[in-house]
C-alpha positions as CSV (number, residue, x, y, z in Angstrom):
1,M,133.5,35.5,105.1
2,V,132.3,37.1,108.3
3,K,128.8,38.5,107.9
4,S,127.7,41.6,109.6
5,K,125.4,41.1,112.5
6,I,123.6,44.4,111.8
7,P,120.6,44.0,109.6
8,L,120.9,45.7,106.2
9,P,118.1,48.2,106.7
10,L,119.9,49.5,109.8
11,L,123.2,49.9,107.8
12,L,121.3,51.9,105.2
13,L,119.4,54.0,107.7
14,P,122.0,56.9,107.9
15,L,122.0,57.2,104.1
16,L,118.2,57.0,104.0
17,L,117.9,59.7,106.7
18,Q,120.4,61.9,104.8
19,A,118.3,61.6,101.6
20,A,115.1,62.3,103.4
21,F,116.5,65.1,105.5
22,P,119.4,66.7,103.6
23,A,121.8,69.1,105.3
24,A,120.3,72.5,106.0
25,G,121.0,75.1,103.4
26,Q,123.1,78.1,104.3
27,A,122.5,81.6,102.9
28,F,125.7,83.5,103.3
29,R,125.4,87.2,103.9
30,F,127.7,89.9,105.2
31,Q,126.3,91.7,108.2
32,Y,126.9,95.4,109.1
33,Q,126.4,97.5,112.1
34,G,126.8,101.3,111.9
35,G,129.8,102.6,113.9
36,E,131.4,99.1,114.2
37,K,135.2,99.0,114.1
38,Y,137.6,96.1,113.6
39,R,141.0,95.3,112.2
40,L,142.2,92.8,109.6
41,L,145.8,91.6,109.4
42,T,147.3,89.8,106.4
43,E,150.8,88.4,106.1
44,V,152.4,87.7,102.7
45,E,155.5,85.8,101.9
46,E,156.5,86.5,98.3
47,E,159.2,85.8,95.7
48,V,159.7,88.0,92.7
49,W,161.2,86.5,89.6
50,V,162.3,88.4,86.5
51,D,162.8,86.4,83.3
52,G,163.0,83.2,85.3
53,R,165.6,84.5,87.8
54,L,164.9,85.2,91.4
55,S,165.1,88.9,92.0
56,H,164.2,89.1,95.7
57,R,162.1,87.7,98.5
58,A,160.0,89.8,100.9
59,E,157.5,89.5,103.8
60,I,154.7,92.0,103.5
61,L,152.4,92.9,106.4
62,N,149.1,94.6,105.7
63,K,147.2,96.2,108.6
64,I,143.7,97.2,107.8
65,S,141.4,99.3,110.0
66,V,137.7,99.2,109.1
67,E,134.9,101.4,110.3
68,T,131.2,100.9,109.1
69,L,130.1,104.5,108.5
70,Q,126.5,103.7,107.7
71,V,124.1,100.8,106.7
72,R,121.5,101.0,104.0
73,D,119.3,98.2,102.5
74,G,121.6,95.5,103.9
75,A,124.8,97.2,102.5
76,G,127.5,98.8,104.5
77,Q,129.6,101.9,103.7
78,L,133.1,101.0,104.9
79,A,136.0,103.4,105.6
80,C,139.3,101.6,105.5
81,T,142.9,102.5,106.2
82,F,145.5,100.1,104.7
83,Q,149.0,100.2,106.0
84,T,151.6,98.1,104.1
85,S,154.9,97.3,105.7
86,E,157.8,95.1,104.5
87,R,160.9,93.2,105.7
88,A,163.5,91.0,104.2
89,F,162.4,87.4,103.9
90,G,163.3,85.1,106.7
91,V,164.8,87.8,108.9
92,D,163.5,88.2,112.5
93,T,163.2,92.0,112.5
94,S,160.3,94.5,112.7
95,Y,158.5,95.6,109.6
96,A,159.4,98.9,107.9
97,W,156.5,101.1,106.7
98,A,156.0,101.1,102.9
99,E,152.7,102.7,102.0
100,D,149.4,104.0,103.4
101,Y,146.1,103.9,101.5
102,E,142.6,105.3,102.3
103,S,139.5,103.8,100.8
104,V,135.8,104.3,101.2
105,F,133.3,102.0,99.5
106,W,130.0,100.2,99.7
107,R,129.7,96.4,100.0
108,D,126.3,94.7,99.9
109,G,125.2,91.6,101.7
110,R,126.4,89.2,99.0
111,G,129.8,90.9,98.9
112,G,129.5,93.0,95.8
113,Y,131.5,96.3,95.8
114,D,130.6,99.8,94.8
115,I,134.0,101.5,94.8
116,G,135.4,104.5,93.1
117,A,137.9,104.1,90.3
118,R,140.6,106.1,92.1
119,Y,141.0,103.7,95.0
120,F,144.0,101.3,95.0
121,M,142.8,99.1,97.8
122,P,141.6,96.5,98.4
123,V,143.4,94.5,95.7
124,V,140.7,91.9,95.3
125,R,137.1,93.1,95.0
126,D,133.7,91.2,94.9
127,V,135.4,88.1,96.5
128,P,133.7,86.3,98.0
129,L,130.5,87.0,96.1
130,F,127.8,84.8,97.6
131,P,124.9,83.3,95.5
132,E,121.3,84.5,96.0
133,K,120.2,80.9,96.9
134,E,121.1,78.8,99.9
135,V,124.0,76.4,99.5
136,R,124.8,73.0,101.1
137,P,128.2,71.3,101.6
138,G,129.5,70.3,98.3
139,D,127.7,73.0,96.3
140,S,129.7,75.1,93.9
141,W,129.1,78.4,92.0
142,T,130.9,80.9,89.9
143,A,130.8,84.7,90.0
144,P,132.7,87.6,88.6
145,G,135.3,89.6,90.6
146,E,138.0,92.1,90.1
147,E,141.7,92.8,90.9
148,A,143.2,96.2,91.2
149,H,147.0,96.8,91.5
150,D,149.2,99.7,92.5
151,L,152.0,99.9,89.9
152,R,153.2,103.4,90.6
153,R,156.5,102.4,92.2
154,S,157.2,99.6,89.8
155,Y,156.2,101.1,86.5
156,G,155.1,104.7,87.1
157,I,151.5,104.1,86.3
158,R,149.5,106.6,88.2
159,E,146.0,105.0,88.2
160,P,145.0,101.7,89.7
161,V,145.4,98.9,87.2
162,R,142.1,96.9,87.2
163,F,141.1,93.7,85.5
164,P,138.2,91.2,85.7
165,I,138.5,87.7,87.2
166,Q,136.0,84.8,87.1
167,V,135.9,83.0,90.5
168,Q,135.0,79.4,91.4
169,Y,133.6,78.6,94.8
170,T,132.9,75.4,96.7
171,Y,131.2,75.2,100.1
172,R,133.0,72.5,102.0
173,G,130.9,72.5,105.2
174,R,131.7,73.5,108.8
175,E,134.6,72.7,111.0
176,Q,135.9,73.5,114.5
177,R,138.6,76.2,114.2
178,E,139.9,78.7,116.7
179,G,137.4,77.5,119.2
180,R,134.4,78.3,116.9
181,E,132.2,76.6,114.3
182,L,133.3,78.1,111.0
183,D,132.1,77.6,107.4
184,V,134.8,76.6,105.0
185,I,134.7,77.8,101.4
186,G,137.2,77.0,98.7
187,I,137.9,79.9,96.3
188,S,140.0,79.7,93.2
189,Y,140.5,81.7,90.0
190,T,142.8,82.1,87.0
191,V,143.9,85.3,85.5
192,F,144.4,86.1,81.9
193,H,144.0,89.7,80.8
194,R,145.5,91.7,77.9
195,F,145.9,95.4,78.7
196,Q,145.0,98.0,76.1
197,G,146.8,101.3,76.1
198,L,148.1,100.9,79.7
199,G,149.9,104.0,80.9
200,P,151.4,106.5,80.6
201,G,154.2,104.9,82.6
202,R,157.9,104.9,83.2
203,G,159.6,102.7,80.6
204,A,158.2,99.3,80.1
205,V,154.6,98.7,81.2
206,P,152.5,95.5,81.6
207,V,150.8,94.2,78.4
208,R,149.3,91.0,79.9
209,A,148.6,89.5,83.3
210,S,148.2,85.7,83.9
211,G,148.2,83.4,86.8
212,R,146.1,81.8,89.5
213,S,145.0,82.1,93.1
214,D,143.8,79.3,95.4
215,Q,142.2,80.2,98.8
216,T,140.6,78.6,101.8
217,Y,138.2,81.0,103.3
218,Y,136.9,80.6,106.9
219,W,133.5,82.3,107.5
220,D,132.1,83.2,110.9
221,P,128.3,82.6,110.6
222,G,127.5,84.3,113.9
223,R,129.2,87.5,113.0
224,G,128.5,87.5,109.3
225,Q,132.2,88.3,108.5
226,P,135.3,86.3,107.6
227,A,137.3,84.9,110.4
228,S,140.5,84.1,108.4
229,Y,141.8,82.9,105.1
230,E,144.8,81.2,103.5
231,E,146.0,81.6,100.0
232,S,148.7,80.6,97.5
233,F,149.2,82.6,94.3
234,D,151.3,82.9,91.2
235,I,150.8,86.0,89.0
236,V,152.9,86.9,85.9
237,F,153.1,90.3,84.2
238,D,154.4,90.3,80.6
239,L,156.0,93.7,79.9
240,S,156.1,95.8,76.8
241,N,159.9,95.2,76.5
242,G,159.5,91.5,76.5
243,Q,160.4,90.8,80.2
244,K,158.3,88.6,82.4
245,V,157.9,89.5,86.1
246,E,156.4,86.8,88.3
247,Y,155.0,87.0,91.8
248,I,154.8,83.7,93.7
249,G,153.8,83.4,97.3
250,T,151.5,82.6,100.1
251,A,149.2,84.7,102.3
252,R,147.2,84.4,105.4
253,G,144.9,86.8,107.1
254,R,142.5,87.1,110.1
255,L,140.1,89.5,111.7
256,L,141.2,91.0,114.9
257,E,139.1,92.6,117.7
258,S,140.2,94.5,120.8
259,A,138.4,96.5,123.4
260,E,138.2,100.3,123.1
261,L,141.4,101.9,124.4
262,D,140.8,104.3,127.4
263,K,143.6,106.6,126.1
264,Q,143.6,109.1,129.0
265,K,143.7,106.3,131.6
266,V,146.5,104.4,129.8
267,A,148.5,107.6,129.3
268,A,148.3,108.5,133.0
269,D,149.2,104.9,134.0
270,I,152.2,104.8,131.7
271,Q,153.4,108.2,132.8
272,K,153.2,107.0,136.5
273,Q,155.1,103.9,135.8
274,L,157.9,105.8,133.9
275,A,158.2,108.1,136.9
276,E,158.3,105.3,139.4
277,R,161.1,103.6,137.4
278,G,163.0,106.8,137.0
279,V,163.0,106.8,133.2
280,A,164.2,110.2,132.2
281,D,163.7,112.2,129.0
282,T,160.3,110.7,128.2
283,S,156.8,112.0,127.9
284,V,153.4,110.5,127.3
285,R,150.3,111.9,125.5
286,A,146.9,110.6,124.4
287,E,146.0,111.5,120.8
288,E,143.6,110.4,118.1
289,A,145.8,107.4,117.0
290,G,146.3,106.1,120.5
291,V,148.8,106.7,123.3
292,T,152.3,107.9,122.4
293,V,155.5,107.6,124.4
294,T,158.1,110.0,123.3
295,L,161.8,109.3,123.9
296,E,163.2,112.8,123.8
297,N,166.8,113.5,122.7
298,I,167.3,109.8,122.1
299,Q,171.0,108.9,121.9
300,F,172.6,106.9,119.2
301,Q,176.3,106.4,118.4
302,A,177.6,109.4,116.5
303,N,176.2,109.6,112.9
304,S,174.6,106.2,113.2
305,F,171.5,104.3,114.2
306,E,173.2,102.2,116.9
307,L,171.6,102.7,120.3
308,R,173.8,103.7,123.2
309,P,173.7,101.4,126.2
310,G,171.8,103.9,128.3
311,E,169.0,104.1,125.7
312,K,168.8,100.3,125.7
313,A,168.2,100.3,129.5
314,K,165.5,102.9,129.0
315,L,163.9,100.8,126.3
316,R,163.9,97.7,128.5
317,A,161.9,99.6,131.1
318,I,159.5,100.9,128.5
319,G,159.2,97.5,126.8
320,D,158.2,96.0,130.2
321,I,155.4,98.5,130.4
322,L,154.3,98.1,126.8
323,S,154.1,94.3,127.2
324,K,151.0,94.9,129.4
325,Y,149.2,95.9,126.2
326,A,149.9,92.7,124.3
327,D,146.8,92.9,122.2
328,R,147.7,96.2,120.7
329,D,149.8,97.2,117.7
330,L,152.8,99.5,118.1
331,A,153.9,102.2,115.6
332,V,157.5,103.4,116.1
333,S,158.4,106.7,114.3
334,G,161.8,108.4,114.0
335,H,162.4,112.1,113.8
336,T,165.5,114.2,113.3
337,A,166.4,117.8,114.0
338,R,167.1,120.0,110.9
339,A,170.8,120.7,111.5
340,G,174.1,120.0,109.9
341,S,174.9,119.4,106.3
342,Y,172.6,116.4,105.7
343,T,170.2,116.5,102.8
344,E,166.4,116.0,103.3
345,A,166.8,112.4,101.9
346,Q,169.6,111.7,104.3
347,H,167.6,113.0,107.2
348,L,164.7,110.7,106.1
349,E,166.9,107.7,105.8
350,L,168.5,108.3,109.2
351,S,165.1,108.7,110.9
352,E,163.9,105.4,109.3
353,L,167.0,103.5,110.5
354,R,166.7,104.9,114.0
355,A,163.0,104.0,114.2
356,R,163.8,100.6,113.0
357,A,166.6,100.2,115.5
358,V,164.2,101.0,118.4
359,A,161.5,98.6,116.9
360,D,164.0,95.8,116.5
361,Y,165.2,96.2,120.1
362,L,161.7,96.1,121.4
363,L,161.2,92.9,119.4
364,S,164.4,91.4,120.7
365,I,163.4,91.8,124.3
366,G,159.9,90.4,123.7
367,A,157.9,93.6,124.2
368,A,155.8,92.8,121.1
369,R,155.6,90.4,118.2
370,A,157.0,91.2,114.8
371,S,153.5,91.5,113.3
372,Q,152.6,94.1,116.0
373,L,155.6,96.4,115.2
374,T,155.9,98.8,112.4
375,S,158.6,101.5,112.0
376,R,158.6,104.6,110.0
377,G,160.9,107.7,109.6
378,Y,159.7,111.2,109.0
379,G,163.1,113.0,108.8
380,Y,162.7,116.6,110.1
381,G,159.1,116.9,108.6
382,K,157.3,116.9,111.9
383,P,159.1,119.3,114.3
384,L,157.8,120.0,117.8
385,A,160.0,123.0,118.4
386,D,162.2,125.6,116.6
387,N,165.3,124.0,115.0
388,A,167.1,127.3,115.4
389,T,167.9,126.6,119.0
390,E,169.7,123.8,120.7
391,E,166.8,123.2,123.0
392,G,164.4,123.0,120.0
393,R,166.7,120.6,118.2
394,R,166.9,118.4,121.4
395,V,163.1,118.2,121.4
396,N,162.8,117.4,117.7
397,R,165.5,114.7,117.9
398,R,163.2,111.9,119.1
399,V,161.6,108.5,118.6
400,E,157.9,107.9,119.4
401,I,156.2,104.7,120.2
402,T,152.4,104.7,119.8
403,I,150.1,102.1,121.3
404,L,147.5,102.2,118.5
405,E,143.7,102.5,119.1
406,N,142.8,100.4,116.1
């Protein structure tokens, strides 16, 4: 046997030092600054199973804009806009708008919520909920939380469906990630809740929820906010008609920051570049949401959403300009003129398909990433001119691309 040449006391010295001088404790607290604005982006890959059979797969994109309205006693009042978009699983296309939510609530330094019963978002509340005391790597704690679900489209339930959860936490220590020292916290919980008198709804309604969530949460100690997270989940709803609907998937999210957009300057710069490139039938305006480029009288193949070659050339020029704002999200909206024998629903569908065609083309030429692009149709619901005239219909028949402020 080869004996160590290092004396035993020296071998034990690191352990002795660790015992004498344990790792410094960490008191986790959210920090707030009045007027602060930032964005959160979450991406979800989900499978939906009904009675053990795969129903469909989807990719869901949640864009969340947050503004701290005021700060009081270490708590922040947050005004949030949640935009949910979806696309088919595994398809490299843009995301189509699905739902918008507004929510205003207080969150204290530990992460506890004070939120009205009418708000559907956020889905998970009081998570993380930090302990009063300091924690060290390896320490664990438990705390109550809550989930709230929007079941209007699925089951016709008009109010948020809320139920409690009991959450387990473990502080794993710090690691280098994304060029920063971040604290890593393991978060997990199981769900088992029986609903009493849920409804009224449309047909069958949930009678029980069960499942689990496992997360890795990365905390930015300098900012006092989360930097990112990763999650896997499996949630089952048992319905009143005996069916089981299961949601299985993964999610990841991160906090995003971008400098304030000088909207007037950006609009003037884009207008100048469009003129220099000879891009016709376009206009640019600065507005509250950001800077909007309008493609007037955009041309598609007859009664379709297939772009004509001339419009693709125009979009290539516009895409080259938009690529200079690579840190910004883009919202593409489609609008129709109220004319012909189409129903309101048909107009809405056509505008959605045309907006998506433009967004997909911008994606295909590399003007933006899929997570930056969201498309939405408004039908003839937002006219700019009188549909009674051909000139008015020409103005209303448009697609708009907005470089978003936040």
